[in-house]
C-alpha positions, 0 to 999 in steps of 0.5 A: 702302841705296836710299832709303825712299820716301813711296809705301812709307810710304803703302802701310804706313799704308794697309794698316794702316788698311784691313787689306787689300792690295786695299783699300789699292791701291784707296785709293792708286789702284794695283794690289795687286801694287804695294802688295805690292811696296812693303811687301816693299821697305820690309821689305827696306830696314829688315830687319824683318818689318812684317806677318804675312799670313794668308788674308784678313787682315793683322796688324802685328808689334810692330816694324811697329806701332812703325815705323807710328807713325814713318811717320805722323809722316813723312807728317804732316811732309811734309804740313806742309812742303807747307802751309808753302809757302802754295800749296794748289794743290800738294796732290794726292789724293782726298777720299772725302766722305760727306754726308747728304741735307740737306747734298746739297740745301743747301750741297753744290754751293757747297762743291764749287765752293770745294774745286775753287778752293782745291784744284784737284788734289784730287778729291772722291769723293762718297757721299750716304746716311743718316747711320747708313750714313755712320758705318759707312763712316767707321769702315770707312775707306771714307770720309775725311770725313763731313758728317752729322747726329747723334746718333752711336752711335760717337765719334771725336776728329775731330768738328767741329760744323757747323750745326743745323736746327730742324723745322717742320710744313708742308702744301700749301695745297691740303689746306686744313689750318688752323693750329694743326694739330689731332689730327683733321688729323694722323689724317686725313692721312699724316705724311711724314718721315725714314726708319724707324730715324732719330732724327727718325722715332723721336722722332715715333713716340714722340711720337704714342705718348705723346699717343695720336694715331693718326697714320700715319707715312710714312717715306722714305729720300729726304727730297727725295722726301718734300718733293715729296710734301708739295708735291703735297698727299700729306700733312702733313710734318715736315721740317728748315727748311733745305730748306723756305725756297723752298717757304714763300716762294713759297707752295707750302707753308704752315707749321703751328703745332703745340706739338711738333717733333723735336730740331734736326737737328745736323750735324758734320764727322767724320773718322778720318784719322791723319795727316789731310791739310791739305786735309781740314782745309781742307775742314772750314773751308769747310764750317763757313763755308758751313753757317753762311752758308746757314742759313734 
């Protein structure tokens, strides 16, 4: 019997996880016929049917599920073998990373530089999006790892806490708003903040409803644009401290006292990979160090 190859086992795991030969081919940077051929060869060598193929779907057989568990173990052991060599440059692959916008505007660039140094043969494919969209992509297995803010509607065991950022009320000095922030100022100026449907927006909406302050919430799916609008004097902003520091230090924004802010924006690294490659664990370690070191 010809030897079973790692490529065949990778194909089995990818098809099982993604439910599609096409998506498995994209994930492994090859063609759909190659994936089909690897699975067919593996079935021939093992003399078992691993998958049942219907129009538009793939289902593992009972033997396929059993063999899948062993395939995961082999791939995990191979990863551990490379890790035991103590040379991270030996790792090759693609890390599909999703990050929320606040991460993109704070410690993402240092993270990417450290990843390039630590794992030069691992390419990072980057997606920047709202946390809810990142969660959808993670559970669809379109992403391997996310750095995103909670709370999370769907749970995964692969969750590692990162940092948290409190909120502050700020405005450009040109608006001439006194501190503490008054109800009159809140009703006279737009309140700039996160996108509609996000947890901070929902908390702001609930707060003003409860206090009966007729604030005009102006949501933005691009928090950097929201920050620029506040610097240009287009409204009062309620934003995470992590992105405000340089603007407060050089006077482009002023902090305003107000007795309520949304909950701290808490971040976590999340993943589903089974087995998770060692460079994914390394990426999380780098992220934890950077997210803590760069707190405002």
